[in-house]
LODOVEX-835720 format. One record per residue (C-alpha): residue number from 1; residue in one letter; z, y, x. Coordinates in Angstrom, 1 decimal. Example, Ala and Ser with C-alpha at 12.3 -4.5 7.8 and 13.67 -1.06 7.14 Angstrom:
2
   resi   resn       pz       py       px
      1      a      7.8     -4.5     12.3
      2      s      7.1     -1.1     13.7
***
This chain:
132
   resi   resn       pz       py       px
      1      x    124.3    285.2     -7.8
      2      x    121.1    283.2     -7.3
      3      x    120.8    280.0     -9.3
      4      x    120.1    277.9     -6.2
      5      x    123.4    279.2     -4.6
      6      x    125.3    278.4     -7.8
      7      x    123.8    274.9     -7.9
      8      x    124.7    274.3     -4.3
      9      x    128.3    275.4     -4.7
     10      x    128.6    273.2     -7.9
     11      x    127.3    270.2     -5.9
     12      x    129.8    271.0     -3.1
     13      x    132.7    271.2     -5.6
     14      x    131.6    267.9     -7.1
     15      x    131.4    266.3     -3.6
     16      x    134.9    267.7     -2.8
     17      x    136.3    266.0     -6.0
     18      x    134.4    262.8     -5.3
     19      x    135.8    262.5     -1.8
     20      x    139.3    263.5     -3.0
     21      x    139.3    260.7     -5.7
     22      x    137.3    258.0     -3.8
     23      x    139.1    258.5     -0.5
     24      x    142.5    258.6     -2.2
     25      x    141.7    255.5     -4.2
     26      x    140.6    253.7     -1.0
     27      x    143.9    254.7      0.7
     28      x    145.9    253.3     -2.2
     29      x    143.9    250.2     -2.2
     30      x    144.3    249.8      1.6
     31      x    148.1    250.0      1.1
     32      x    148.5    247.8     -2.0
     33      x    145.3    245.7     -2.5
     34      x    146.9    242.7     -0.8
     35      x    149.4    242.4     -3.8
     36      x    146.9    240.9     -6.3
     37      x    145.3    237.5     -5.6
     38      x    141.9    238.6     -6.9
     39      x    141.6    241.6     -4.6
     40      x    143.0    240.1     -1.4
     41      x    139.7    239.3      0.3
     42      x    138.3    242.7     -0.5
     43      x    141.5    244.2      0.7
     44      x    141.3    242.4      4.0
     45      x    137.7    243.6      4.4
     46      x    138.5    247.3      3.6
     47      x    141.6    247.5      5.7
     48      x    139.9    245.8      8.6
     49      x    137.0    248.2      8.4
     50      x    139.5    251.1      8.3
     51      x    141.2    249.9     11.5
     52      x    137.9    249.3     13.2
     53      x    136.8    252.8     12.4
     54      x    140.1    254.2     13.7
     55      x    139.9    252.2     16.9
     56      x    136.2    251.4     17.7
     57      x    134.6    254.6     16.4
     58      x    137.6    256.4     17.7
     59      x    136.3    255.6     21.2
     60      x    133.5    258.1     20.7
     61      x    134.9    260.4     18.0
     62      x    138.7    260.4     18.7
     63      x    141.5    258.1     17.8
     64      x    141.8    257.6     14.0
     65      x    138.3    258.6     13.2
     66      x    137.2    258.1      9.6
     67      x    133.7    258.9      8.4
     68      x    135.0    259.7      4.9
     69      x    137.3    262.4      6.3
     70      x    134.5    263.7      8.5
     71      x    132.1    264.0      5.5
     72      x    134.8    265.6      3.3
     73      x    135.6    268.1      6.0
     74      x    131.9    269.0      6.2
     75      x    131.9    269.7      2.4
     76      x    135.1    271.7      2.6
     77      x    133.7    273.8      5.5
     78      x    130.6    274.5      3.5
     79      x    132.9    275.7      0.7
     80      x    134.5    278.1      3.2
     81      x    137.7    276.1      3.8
     82      x    138.7    276.0      7.5
     83      x    141.8    275.2      9.5
     84      x    141.8    271.6      8.2
     85      x    144.4    269.2      9.7
     86      x    143.4    266.3     11.9
     87      x    144.9    263.8      9.4
     88      x    143.5    263.2      5.9
     89      x    147.0    262.2      4.8
     90      x    148.3    265.5      5.9
     91      x    145.6    267.2      3.9
     92      x    146.4    265.1      0.8
     93      x    150.1    265.8      1.1
     94      x    149.5    269.5      1.2
     95      x    146.7    269.6     -1.4
     96      x    148.3    267.3     -4.0
     97      x    152.0    267.9     -3.4
     98      x    152.2    271.2     -1.5
     99      x    154.1    269.4      1.2
    100      x    153.3    270.0      4.9
    101      x    155.5    267.6      7.0
    102      x    155.1    267.5     10.8
    103      x    151.8    266.0     12.0
    104      x    153.7    263.4     14.1
    105      x    155.6    262.1     11.1
    106      x    152.4    261.7      9.1
    107      x    150.6    259.9     12.0
    108      x    153.5    257.5     12.6
    109      x    153.9    256.9      8.8
    110      x    150.1    256.4      8.3
    111      x    149.8    253.9     11.2
    112      x    153.0    252.1     10.3
    113      x    152.2    251.6      6.6
    114      x    148.6    250.7      7.4
    115      x    149.7    248.0     10.0
    116      x    152.2    246.7      7.5
    117      x    149.6    246.4      4.8
    118      x    147.2    244.8      7.3
    119      x    149.9    242.2      8.2
    120      x    150.6    241.5      4.5
    121      x    146.9    241.1      3.9
    122      x    146.6    238.5      6.7
    123      x    149.8    236.8      5.5
    124      x    148.7    236.6      1.8
    125      x    145.1    235.6      2.6
    126      x    146.0    232.7      4.9
    127      x    149.6    231.7      4.1
    128      x    149.7    232.0      0.3
    129      x    149.0    228.7     -1.5
    130      x    145.5    228.7     -3.1
    131      x    145.4    228.3     -6.9
    132      x    143.2    225.3     -7.9
***
């Protein structure tokens, strides 16, 4: 195999792992970043950007659009992986746990937990007493 091809494949594998770790960490932060006082403002920003992406960018790219998912799918397609689900959460559940629940369950759960986390973020940012 040519060295350039090996190097390209190595970069794609690194990109795959980068997206897997970074995107997963962002998802966990979006779900729980409101819990800690020091991360609440950052959480409100990231979860708001996520919801804006899903809704606003979704006007052009489809409801629930996420650029990180789009970029990761491009990397995976270049690695020869096709038939990817619409939902990144479905992909994670299958890749990490080998579990493939119905797409509707994943979509409902994803939206429900995200809206719950967004509500908690708003509540904790504006209703929690500030420490002096």
